[in-house]
C-alpha positions in Angstrom: 120.4 110.4 143.8 116.6 109.9 143.6 116.4 112.7 141.1 119.1 111.2 139.0 117.3 107.8 138.9 114.0 109.4 138.0 115.7 111.3 135.1 117.4 108.1 133.9 114.0 106.3 134.0 112.3 109.1 132.0 115.1 109.1 129.4 114.9 105.3 129.0 111.1 105.3 128.6 111.3 108.2 126.1 113.9 106.3 124.1 111.8 103.2 124.0 108.7 105.2 123.1 110.4 106.9 120.2 112.2 103.9 118.9 109.2 101.5 118.5 105.5 101.1 118.7 103.8 99.0 121.3 105.4 95.6 121.5 103.5 92.5 122.5 105.9 90.3 124.5 104.8 86.6 124.7 106.0 84.8 127.8 105.7 81.0 127.8 104.5 79.3 131.0 103.6 75.7 131.6 102.0 75.6 135.0 98.7 77.0 136.1 100.2 78.9 139.0 102.8 80.4 136.7 100.1 81.5 134.3 98.3 83.2 137.3 101.5 85.1 138.1 102.1 86.0 134.4 98.5 87.3 134.1 99.0 89.3 137.2 102.2 90.8 135.8 100.4 91.6 132.6 97.7 93.5 134.5 100.4 95.4 136.5 102.1 96.4 133.2 98.8 97.5 131.7 98.1 99.7 134.8 101.5 101.4 134.6 101.1 104.1 131.9 104.8 104.6 131.3 105.3 100.9 130.8 102.1 100.1 128.9 102.8 102.8 126.3 105.6 100.6 125.0 104.8 97.0 125.9 102.0 94.6 126.7 102.6 91.1 128.1 100.8 88.1 126.7 100.9 84.7 128.6 101.3 81.7 126.3 100.5 78.3 127.9 102.6 75.3 127.0 102.2 71.8 128.3 105.9 71.5 129.4 109.0 73.6 129.2 109.9 71.5 126.1 106.6 72.5 124.5 107.5 76.1 125.3 110.9 75.7 123.7 109.1 74.5 120.6 106.7 77.4 120.7 109.5 79.9 120.9 111.4 78.2 118.1 108.2 78.4 116.0 107.7 82.2 116.8 104.6 81.5 118.8 106.2 82.8 122.0 109.1 85.0 122.9 110.6 84.4 126.3 111.1 81.7 129.0 113.3 81.3 132.0 115.3 78.1 132.1 118.1 76.6 134.2 121.3 75.9 132.2 120.6 72.2 132.0 117.4 72.7 130.2 119.0 75.7 128.4 121.5 73.3 126.8 118.6 71.3 125.4 116.8 74.5 124.3 120.0 75.7 122.5 120.9 72.4 120.8 117.4 71.3 119.8 115.4 74.5 119.3 118.1 77.2 118.7 117.3 79.3 121.8 119.9 81.8 123.2 120.3 83.7 126.4 119.0 87.2 126.8 119.4 87.9 130.5 120.7 86.2 133.6 119.3 85.9 137.1 121.4 87.6 139.7 121.2 86.3 143.3 123.6 88.8 144.9 124.2 92.1 143.0 126.8 93.2 145.5 129.0 90.2 144.7 129.0 89.5 140.9 131.4 86.5 141.3 128.8 84.7 143.5 125.6 86.3 142.4 125.6 84.6 139.0 125.9 81.1 140.3 124.2 78.7 142.7 125.0 75.2 144.0 123.5 71.7 143.8 122.8 69.9 147.1 121.5 66.4 148.0 119.2 66.5 151.0 119.0 63.3 153.2 117.4 62.5 156.5 119.4 62.8 159.7 120.1 59.4 161.2 120.6 57.5 157.9 124.0 55.9 157.3 124.4 57.3 153.8 127.1 57.9 151.2 127.0 58.2 147.4 127.3 54.5 147.0 124.4 53.6 149.3 122.0 55.4 146.9 122.1 52.2 144.8 118.7 50.5 144.7 117.2 53.3 146.9 114.4 55.7 146.2 115.4 59.2 145.2 113.4 62.3 144.4 114.8 64.5 141.6 114.0 68.1 140.6 113.7 66.9 137.0 115.4 65.2 134.2 117.8 67.5 132.3 117.9 70.2 135.1 121.4 71.4 136.0 121.0 71.0 139.8 118.9 67.9 139.8 120.4 66.0 136.9 123.5 67.2 135.1 125.8 68.2 138.0 125.1 65.5 140.5 124.8 62.6 138.0 128.0 63.6 136.3 129.8 63.3 139.7 128.1 60.0 140.4 129.1 58.7 137.0 132.4 60.4 136.8 135.0 60.6 139.6 132.8 58.6 142.1 132.0 55.7 139.6 128.9 55.0 141.6 126.6 54.6 138.6 127.7 52.0 136.0 127.4 53.3 132.5 126.1 50.5 130.3 124.1 52.3 127.5 125.1 55.1 125.2 122.8 58.1 124.6 120.5 57.2 127.5 121.2 58.6 131.0 117.7 57.4 132.1 118.4 53.8 131.2 121.6 53.9 133.1 119.8 55.5 136.1 117.0 52.9 136.0 119.6 50.2 136.6 121.1 52.1 139.5 118.1 53.4 141.5 115.1 51.9 143.1 111.6 53.3 142.5 112.0 57.1 142.2 110.5 60.3 140.9 112.3 61.8 138.0 109.9 64.3 136.3 110.1 64.4 132.5 112.0 61.1 132.4 109.1 59.7 130.3 109.0 62.8 128.0 110.3 62.3 124.4 113.4 64.4 125.1 114.6 61.7 127.5 112.5 58.8 126.2 112.6 59.1 122.4 111.6 55.4 121.8 109.2 55.0 124.7 111.1 52.3 126.4 111.9 54.0 129.7 110.2 51.9 132.4 107.7 53.2 135.0 109.9 52.7 138.1 111.7 55.9 137.3 108.5 57.8 138.0 106.8 55.5 140.6 107.2 58.0 143.4 105.7 60.9 141.5 102.4 62.3 142.7 99.9 62.9 140.0 99.2 59.3 139.0 96.5 59.0 136.3 96.7 62.6 135.1 98.4 64.3 132.3 100.7 66.0 134.8 102.1 62.7 136.0 105.9 62.7 135.9 106.1 66.0 134.1 107.1 69.5 135.2 103.5 70.0 136.3 103.6 67.1 138.8 103.2 68.1 142.4 106.6 66.5 143.1 108.4 68.2 140.2 111.1 70.9 140.4 113.1 71.7 143.5 110.3 72.3 145.9 108.5 69.2 144.5 111.5 67.0 145.1 111.7 68.1 148.8 107.9 67.5 149.1 108.4 64.1 147.6 111.1 63.3 150.2 109.1 64.6 153.1 105.6 63.3 152.3 106.7 59.8 151.4 108.8 59.4 154.5 105.9 60.7 156.7 103.1 58.7 155.0 102.2 55.7 157.1 100.2 54.2 154.2 103.2 53.7 152.0 106.3 51.5 152.3 108.3 53.9 150.0 111.0 55.7 152.0 113.0 58.0 149.7 116.6 58.4 150.8 117.4 61.7 149.1 116.2 64.7 147.3 118.5 66.3 144.7 117.8 70.1 144.6 119.2 73.6 144.3 121.0 75.0 147.3 118.8 77.1 149.6 115.6 75.5 148.4 115.3 74.0 151.9 115.1 77.6 153.3 112.2 78.4 151.1 110.4 75.3 152.1 111.0 75.9 155.8 109.9 79.5 155.4 106.6 78.2 154.0 106.2 76.2 157.1 105.8 72.7 155.8 109.4 71.3 155.7 111.1 70.5 159.1 114.7 71.3 158.2 115.9 70.2 161.6 115.3 66.6 160.5 117.5 66.8 157.5 121.2 67.2 156.5 123.3 67.3 153.3 125.0 64.4 151.5 128.5 65.4 150.3 130.4 64.2 147.3 133.5 63.7 149.4 134.2 62.3 152.8 134.4 64.9 155.6 137.1 65.2 158.2 134.8 63.5 160.6 134.8 60.4 158.5 131.1 61.0 157.5 129.8 61.8 154.1 127.2 64.2 155.6 127.1 67.8 156.8 124.6 70.2 158.3 122.2 72.1 156.0 124.1 75.3 156.9 127.2 74.1 155.0 125.4 74.2 151.6 128.4 76.1 150.1 131.0 73.5 151.0 129.0 70.3 151.0 127.8 70.8 147.4 128.0 68.8 144.2 128.9 71.6 141.9 128.6 75.3 141.1 126.0 76.1 138.4 125.6 79.2 136.2 122.5 81.1 137.1 119.2 80.6 135.3 118.7 82.3 132.0 115.9 84.2 130.3 116.0 82.8 126.8 114.6 83.6 123.4 115.0 82.4 119.8 118.3 82.9 118.1 116.4 83.5 114.9 115.1 86.8 116.3 116.8 89.6 114.5 115.9 92.5 116.7 116.6 91.7 120.4 116.5 95.2 121.7 112.7 95.3 122.4 113.0 92.2 124.5 116.0 93.6 126.5 114.1 96.9 126.9 111.1 95.0 128.3 113.2 93.1 130.8 115.0 96.3 131.8 111.7 98.0 132.5 110.5 95.1 134.5 113.4 95.6 136.8 113.1 99.4 136.9 109.3 99.4 137.6 108.9 96.4 139.9 112.3 95.9 141.6 114.6 98.9 141.9 112.5 102.1 141.5 108.7 101.5 141.6 106.9 104.7 140.5 104.6 106.1 143.3 101.0 105.4 142.5 101.7 102.5 140.1 100.6 99.0 141.0 102.9 97.1 143.4 104.2 93.8 141.9 106.8 91.6 143.5 108.6 90.1 140.5 110.6 87.6 142.5 107.9 86.2 144.7 105.5 83.3 144.0 103.8 82.3 147.2 100.6 84.3 146.6 99.7 82.5 143.4 97.7 79.5 144.6 95.6 77.5 142.2 92.1 76.6 143.4 92.0 73.0 144.4 95.8 72.8 144.9 96.6 73.1 148.6 100.3 73.7 148.3 102.4 76.7 147.8 104.5 76.9 144.6 107.8 78.6 144.2 110.1 79.9 141.5 107.3 81.0 139.1 108.7 82.8 136.0 111.8 83.6 138.0 113.7 82.1 141.0 112.3 83.4 144.2 115.7 84.3 145.6 116.6 86.4 142.5 117.5 90.0 143.4 117.8 91.5 139.9 118.6 90.6 136.3 122.1 90.9 134.8 122.4 91.7 131.1 125.8 90.4 129.8 127.5 92.2 126.8 126.0 91.0 123.5 129.3 89.4 122.4 129.1 87.1 125.5 125.6 85.7 124.9 125.2 85.4 121.1 125.0 81.7 121.7 124.3 79.6 124.8 127.8 78.2 124.7 129.5 81.6 124.7 128.1 82.3 128.1 128.3 78.9 129.8 131.6 78.0 131.5 133.6 74.9 130.5 133.0 73.3 133.9 129.3 72.8 133.2 130.0 71.7 129.6 132.5 69.1 130.9 129.7 67.8 133.3 127.4 67.4 130.3 130.1 65.5 128.4 130.6 63.2 131.4 126.9 62.6 131.6 126.9 61.5 128.0 129.9 59.3 128.0 129.6 55.9 126.2 131.0 52.6 127.3 131.6 51.7 123.6 133.9 54.5 122.3 133.7 53.8 118.6 131.9 51.7 116.0 133.9 50.7 112.9 131.6 50.2 109.9 133.0 48.2 106.9 132.3 49.4 103.3 133.5 48.0 100.0 133.7 50.9 97.5 134.3 54.6 97.3 130.6 55.6 97.2 129.7 53.7 100.3 132.8 55.2 102.0 131.6 58.7 101.2 128.1 58.0 102.5 129.5 56.3 105.6 131.7 59.3 106.4 128.8 61.7 105.9 126.7 59.5 108.2 129.3 59.6 110.9 129.5 63.4 110.7 125.7 63.6 110.9 125.5 61.4 113.9 128.3 63.4 115.6 126.4 66.6 115.0 123.5 65.3 117.0 125.8 64.0 119.7 124.9 60.3 118.9 127.4 57.9 120.4 129.4 55.7 119.9 131.6 57.6 117.3 131.1 56.0 113.9 134.2 55.4 111.8 134.4 53.9 108.4 136.8 51.1 107.2 137.2 50.5 103.4 137.9 46.9 102.3 138.2 45.4 98.8 135.3 43.0 99.0 132.4 41.9 101.2 134.3 38.7 102.1 137.3 40.9 103.2 134.9 42.8 105.5 133.6 39.5 107.0 137.1 38.3 107.6 138.2 41.5 109.3 135.0 41.4 111.4 135.8 37.9 112.5 139.3 39.0 113.5 138.0 42.0 115.5 139.1 44.8 113.2 135.7 46.0 112.2 132.3 45.9 114.0 129.4 46.2 111.6 128.3 46.0 108.0 125.0 45.5 106.1 124.5 42.3 104.1 121.7 40.8 102.0 120.4 37.2 102.6 123.0 35.4 100.4 125.9 37.2 102.1 124.3 36.6 105.5 124.5 32.8 104.8 128.2 33.2 104.0 128.8 35.4 107.0 127.2 33.0 109.4 128.3 29.7 107.9 131.9 30.6 107.2 132.7 33.3 109.7 130.3 32.7 112.6 129.0 36.3 112.3 125.6 37.2 113.7 122.7 39.4 112.5 121.6 42.0 115.1 119.4 44.5 113.1 117.2 44.1 110.1 115.7 46.4 107.5 112.0 46.9 107.1 110.4 47.7 103.7 106.8 48.5 104.7 105.6 45.0 104.1 107.6 43.3 106.8 111.2 42.1 107.3 111.3 40.5 103.9 111.0 41.2 100.2 110.1 39.2 97.0 112.4 38.1 94.2 110.8 38.4 90.8 111.6 37.8 87.2 111.0 40.9 85.1 110.9 41.0 81.2 110.0 43.6 78.7 106.5 43.4 77.4 107.8 43.6 73.8 109.3 40.1 74.3 106.1 38.0 74.6 107.9 34.7 73.8 109.9 34.7 77.0 108.4 32.5 79.7 109.6 31.1 83.0 110.8 27.9 81.4 112.5 28.9 78.1 115.7 30.7 78.8 117.8 29.0 76.3 120.1 31.5 74.5 118.5 34.4 76.3 120.3 37.3 77.9 119.9 37.8 81.7 120.8 40.5 84.2 121.4 39.4 87.7 122.2 41.5 90.8 125.3 39.5 91.7 126.8 36.1 92.3 126.0 34.5 95.6 123.2 37.0 96.3 119.6 35.8 97.1 117.9 37.5 94.2 120.8 37.4 91.7 121.9 33.8 92.2 120.4 31.5 94.8 116.7 31.8 93.8 117.1 32.0 90.0 119.6 29.1 89.9 117.1 27.0 91.9 114.4 28.0 89.5 116.5 26.9 86.5 117.2 23.6 88.2 113.6 23.0 89.1 112.4 23.7 85.6 115.1 21.3 84.2 116.6 23.9 81.9 120.2 22.8 82.6 121.9 19.5 83.2 124.9 19.8 85.5 127.7 17.4 84.5 130.5 16.8 86.9 129.0 19.3 89.3 130.1 22.3 87.2 127.1 24.5 88.0 128.6 27.8 86.7 129.6 26.2 83.4 126.2 24.7 83.0 124.6 28.2 83.4 127.0 29.7 80.9 125.8 27.1 78.3 122.1 27.9 78.9 122.2 31.7 78.4 123.8 33.6 75.5 125.0 36.6 77.5 124.7 37.8 81.1 125.9 40.3 83.6 126.4 38.5 87.0 128.7 40.9 89.0 131.4 39.0 90.9 131.2 35.8 88.9 134.9 36.1 88.1 135.8 36.8 91.8 137.9 33.9 93.2 136.0 34.0 96.4 133.0 32.7 94.5 134.7 30.9 91.6 138.2 29.9 92.9 138.8 27.6 89.9 139.6 30.7 87.8 137.6 29.1 84.9 135.3 32.1 84.0 132.8 31.7 81.1 133.2 35.1 79.5 129.6 35.3 78.4 128.5 35.6 82.1 130.1 39.1 82.3 129.6 40.1 78.7 126.6 42.4 79.4 128.3 44.3 82.2 128.8 48.0 81.7 131.9 49.3 83.5 135.3 49.3 81.9 138.7 48.1 82.9 139.2 46.5 86.3 135.7 47.7 87.4 133.9 45.5 84.9 131.8 42.7 86.5 133.0 43.6 90.1 130.6 42.7 92.9 130.2 46.2 94.2 129.2 49.7 92.9 132.2 49.9 90.7 130.1 47.9 88.3 127.2 50.0 87.0 124.9 46.9 86.7 125.6 45.6 90.3 122.8 45.3 92.7 119.0 45.4 92.3 118.8 48.8 90.5 121.9 47.9 88.5 120.2 44.7 87.3 117.1 46.6 86.3 119.3 49.2 84.5 120.9 46.3 82.7 117.5 45.0 81.6 116.5 48.4 80.2 119.7 48.9 78.4 120.9 45.5 77.4 119.0 42.5 78.6 115.8 40.5 78.2 115.3 39.1 81.7 116.0 40.3 85.2 116.0 39.1 88.8 115.4 42.0 91.2 113.5 43.0 94.3 110.1 43.9 93.1 109.9 47.2 95.0 113.0 48.4 93.1 111.2 47.6 89.9 108.2 49.6 91.0 110.4 52.5 92.1 112.2 52.7 88.7 109.1 52.2 86.5 107.0 54.8 88.5 109.7 57.4 87.9 110.5 57.5 91.6 114.1 56.8 90.6 115.6 60.1 89.5 118.6 58.7 87.6 118.7 59.6 84.0 118.5 56.0 82.7 115.1 55.6 84.5 113.4 58.8 83.5 111.6 57.5 80.5 110.5 54.2 82.0 106.8 53.3 82.3 105.1 50.7 84.4 103.4 49.1 81.4 106.8 48.6 79.7 107.4 45.5 81.8 105.8 42.3 83.0 106.5 39.6 85.6 107.2 36.0 84.9 105.2 33.7 87.2 106.2 30.3 88.3 103.0 28.8 86.9 104.0 30.0 83.4 101.9 33.1 83.2 103.0 36.7 82.8 101.4 39.4 84.9 101.4 43.2 85.5 104.3 44.2 87.8 101.8 45.5 90.3 100.8 41.9 91.0 104.1 41.0 92.6 102.5 39.6 95.7 101.0 36.8 93.6 103.6 36.5 90.9 107.1 36.1 92.4 109.9 33.5 92.6 110.2 33.5 96.4 110.2 35.5 99.6 113.7 36.6 100.8 114.6 37.6 104.4 115.4 41.2 104.7 118.9 42.6 104.7 120.6 42.6 108.1 123.4 44.4 109.9 125.9 41.8 111.2 128.6 41.8 113.9 131.1 39.4 115.5 129.8 36.7 117.8 132.1 37.7 120.6 130.3 41.0 121.0 128.4 41.0 124.3 124.6 41.6 124.5 125.3 45.1 125.9 127.7 45.9 123.1 125.2 44.8 120.5 122.5 46.9 122.3 124.7 50.0 122.0 125.3 49.2 118.3 121.5 49.1 117.9 121.1 52.4 119.9 123.5 54.1 117.5 121.3 53.1 114.5 118.0 53.7 116.5 119.0 57.3 117.2 120.3 57.7 113.7 117.1 56.7 112.1 115.2 58.9 114.5 117.0 62.0 113.2 117.8 60.9 109.6 115.4 58.2 108.7 113.1 60.2 106.5 113.8 61.0 102.8 113.4 64.7 103.2 116.1 65.6 105.7 118.3 68.3 104.1 121.3 67.3 106.2 121.6 63.5 105.7 119.3 60.7 104.7 120.2 57.2 106.0 118.0 55.4 103.5 118.7 57.4 100.4 121.8 57.0 98.2 121.3 60.1 96.1 121.9 60.3 92.4 124.0 57.8 90.4 124.0 54.9 92.8 121.6 53.0 94.9 121.5 50.9 98.1 124.6 52.4 99.6 125.1 50.9 103.1 121.3 50.5 103.5 118.7 49.6 100.9 117.0 52.7 99.5 113.7 51.0 100.0 114.2 50.7 103.8 111.6 52.4 105.9 113.0 51.6 109.3 115.5 49.4 111.1 114.5 46.9 113.8 116.5 45.2 116.5 116.6 41.4 116.2 115.8 39.7 119.5 118.9 38.2 121.2 117.5 34.7 120.9 117.1 35.1 117.1 120.6 36.6 116.5 122.0 33.7 114.4 121.9 33.3 110.6 119.9 30.0 110.5 117.2 31.5 112.7 116.9 34.6 110.5 117.2 33.0 107.1 114.7 30.2 107.9 114.4 26.6 106.7 113.1 27.5 103.2 116.0 29.7 102.3 118.5 27.3 103.7 116.9 24.6 101.6 117.6 26.6 98.5 121.3 27.0 99.4 121.5 23.2 100.1 120.0 22.5 96.7 122.8 24.3 94.9 125.4 22.6 97.1 123.9 19.2 96.2 124.4 19.8 92.4 127.6 21.8 92.5 130.9 21.3 94.0 133.7 23.3 95.6 134.5 26.2 93.3 131.5 25.8 91.1 128.6 26.9 93.4 128.7 30.6 93.0 128.6 30.7 96.8 131.6 31.6 98.8 133.7 28.6 99.9 136.9 28.9 102.0 140.1 27.9 100.4 141.5 24.7 101.8 138.8 24.9 104.5 140.2 28.2 105.9 137.8 31.2 105.8 
């Protein structure tokens, strides 16, 4: 038998030698002790001629395992060993895939490729899963299978011990459940993308004031660290913190006891079900029955972008052959599955599970068709646990849109969010008009929509809807309304609009109606007889395009001066509609109207800059130049469009996302979280998959303004329309109401007092 094994080894080495030159394998480590072991392994390989002729091992140091994932994805490292909880993150975020599997019992494949999750508690404590509430707990690490996914999915799932209040944030839900704890990596960006996880989730961790604090390099991190956290805090007379539990991998207690520092006789296991004795606890020896879930073994992972995997598999095979199953006489001795000898100077504790789990016996190499992706190898039980962990108290959000193009973008946005696992599920509801959306929202049939300031006034005053999120444009949560004219029309000033042509973004809108109508009244260019405001405007100008002016929601009298829609572009029933069916609707539409048909324009200044600087890719804007246009100032001057901060008609509160007033604070928070995660993934204008703040060719400002740089949550106390719009804007609305009457305001008024 020995002769057969030696012959097989010789054949394997000859095959590797003939098939490739020397390969440099880069193993990513993230702890100093792990680096020591890796370097020792590298020396052992170099001193083994039959191994060194084919491979050398290079040790790449990352800051955390997440940093290592990134390095492997960027082809700056090749291999890392991860538990399947972190492997799920590595696969979804960095496109890593399994290469080999730790085997803990080669004689029993059914058991050797799995391990269990245990919760260790002190003997003498009256404890059950529900008494963990508001108590201190030590975790192996956020995202780990044994210390996170499996136990928390049980606590959140069938036990209902942890109340799920927030979507997309296990840590936030856990903070509300636990007392001060140690959850390594809970402050890392993978679990804290917005930096709002609070410190109590890490208050029991060891390395306070260092870069290692609450990371995988913390002294209380990983399985042995969690046990050390439990033991040291409970035996430290200088602290009042007394952790109740450590959530770890089964048999880790045996390793700690073997090292001589953990008194296992003082501890027991907490079970997920009540035992026949009536207790929820069991002795440590019952780790196979008093366990929280069976977990697939840890994986050696590499990048799925790697085309030739055979050298990596050959390297791992030779590791097993040379240092586990058949060491060659005279070659260096190296214990691949031992870690206790690697002690970092200045660190007076023994570390375990460096590079591989210390109770690994060998590596298993599944058939290639079983490990081409992470999800081919992992069983459904674990994936169901991940799904339970990520459940959302708000199952779906219904977004209301008013035209086909917004509907198309909304559906793409929902698909993009789903691809990243962002919850709640986003669905899209198409209504005929903005007012219909508001009415449906009030009645509880839709949840969210985006509105500009004029529509926010309508939403708040007539339907009691509330703003919860606002757009930001780089200058703050506001923009400026300006009047733009062609430079070739020098006779047009702010006060002589008689028989001129105007292009306005839409009736009832801040920039297209409320502000310009106030300016006309202030400069005494019209006299309103009998409170017929719309008719008075039609007598002032010769032709206009004011989308929506014929809409009965804004002009229920049905008396429509034809000249106020005469410049509009679309044909048939789409003409002069208050949505993207009308080509001249909105800010960019009004500017297009000016370039093609008008003499004056009311528009957000940044949209003007965008078009005139050729940032607008649409064909109608390609030949525009900045010096083709000027601004009309309220003091009678004309200025360059760059001077919009000094030459404008007024400041307008930013567009907002609104919802119904009956939505609770927590529901509104989850609506915000959906958008917050969405902009984290899709908020830039270069993402090839989806761009939240870009409408593409042909249309603009679909769902969000194209000028939006970010979204911000409006504080709960400010979530009402009067607070957001401010006194100055409300004064402008009141001024129109003072001179107009029902049906002649160009602002929505309910029919017979019923919205």
